[in-house]
N, C-alpha and C positions, 0 to 999 in steps of 0.2 A: 430776326434784325439784321444783323451785317448779309445773308444769306440770299436775300434781295437784291444787293449788287450780282450777287453770282447766279446770275439764271441767264439763258437763253433759248430762244425758239427759233427753228427751223422748221420748214415744210418741202416734203421732198416727192417729186412727183414722179410715180414708173409705171410701165405698159404693164409687169407682170402681176400674175396672183395676188391677193393675199398668201396662200398657202406656201408658192413659192420663196416670197419674201421672208418668211418666215424661214422657211428652209433652209436660203441663204446665209441667211443671217445662224443660223444654229450651226450650219457645216462652221464659220467662224468665230465659234462660242467655246467657251471650254465648258465640259458636261452636254454638249448639244449632243443628243443621241447619232445624229447624222454625220460626227465628225470623219474627215478623210484624215489621214497621216501626210500625205500632200497639201493640205491648206494651211495655210497661216491661220494662227491664234490671238483674233486683236482683244476680244471682249471674251467674261460671264457677263451669265445672265437667265432671266424667266420670261419665258414664252406664253402664250395666252390666247390659246386661236380662237376661244368663247369671245375671251371681251373685248378681244380686235387690238389688244393692247402684249407689249413686249417694255421689258424693263433692263438696262446693259449698265454695267460696268465694263470701264478696259484694262483691262489683265495691266499689270507694272514693268516698268521697262527700266525701273530701279537707277535711271538716272537723277542729277539734283532739280533737272526742272518738269521729268516726270511723275513726280510724289501727288501731285493734285491728279484725281482720277474725277471728273466727273460723273453724276447719274446721267444715265440716257434714259426718259419715259417716251414708247411710241409707241402711237398710238395709229390704228391706219383704216380708211375708209376708202368707202368705193365714188367716183366721182366720176362717172361719165363710163369710159374707154378706160380711163386709167384708176390708179389706185392711188390715193394719196397718204402717205406717211408726215405726220404733224411730229414731230420732236419737241421735245422741255429738257434741257439739259443745266443744271444744277447740280450744285456741290450736295455731299450726301449729308446727313442728317449729322451725324456725328461730328465730321469735320466744321461745317455749320454753327452745330455748338460751342466748338473748341475756340474757333473765331469770334463767336461774341464772350465767352471768356475770359480771353483777351482782352477785348475791350473795355468788358467790364473793369476788369484789374488795372490796365492801366489807367484809367477815369479815376477808379478808387484811388490809385497812387497819388494821381493828380492831389485829390480832397486833402490825403493824409498829409499832403505836406504842404497843405496852404493852413492846416489846424495844428500841425508841431511846427514847436519851432527852430530851426535847425544853428549849428555853430555857424557862428558870421564867416568863418574860412568856407563855407559851402555856399557859395552863392543861389539861390533857390532859383533864378531865373533862368540855367545853365537847364534845370530839370522842366519846369516850366515851359522853354523854347522846345529842347531837345527832347521828351518824352513825345510828343503829338508829331515831330516830324520824324520823329523812328516808326512810330505807329500808322502812320501813314503813308511812307516808304513801303512798309509791310505789306499793307493794304494796297496797297497801287503795284508791287511787284505779285502777291498774289492773283489780284485780278488779270496782269499781263499773261500769267502762265496759265489761267482758268483761259483764257482767251486764245492761248494758244493752242490748248490743248481740245478744247470743244469744237475747233477748226479742224484740226487736224481728226477727230471722232466722225465728224459729219462728213467729210470729205471720205473720207475709209467706208462706211456706212452706203452715202452715196454709191460708191464705184460699186461695192456689191452688190446690191440691188439692183444698180445700172439707172440709175436717178438724176432728175436731175434738179438744184436749187430753186427755190420760190421764196418771196414773202421772211427778205430775208429781216430780222426784226432786231435793226440796228438800236432802237433803244435800249435795250441792256447790256448790249455791247458796248455803248460806249467804257470809257477809263474814267 
């Protein structure tokens, strides 16, 4: 439900082969078989060369803005002399479920406020105005942080595999 707000896609084009792309991404991933101690680790992930697919999660860097870490699903396909890497970036399903639950909880609380009489000294309009505004600000801040994180991830992946960005999906990028 809410998770559709947190999706972005990006196409990267590189002159590397598919094996080279997977090898470079593995070098910068936790658990990659080709890790070199001198390389900075950016991701943890799974690579499937047979299905031309990889899944990455950014490694936590433990700052207040850095707790939303997008799931990156990449598909590769050969187009002429270049390799196209299609990235689909979204929230992990666990976080998507949590945001859906928070939205349902807020709506349920507003419905309960309508049905249950409050004492006269507590104005209902405070809740009817305050709760939706708080929920909206919360989701806008999450979307803003998600956009920052996805832009960082795309830039890092593009640098790792020496790719150029094309076909930026601005529809899902709107706040």
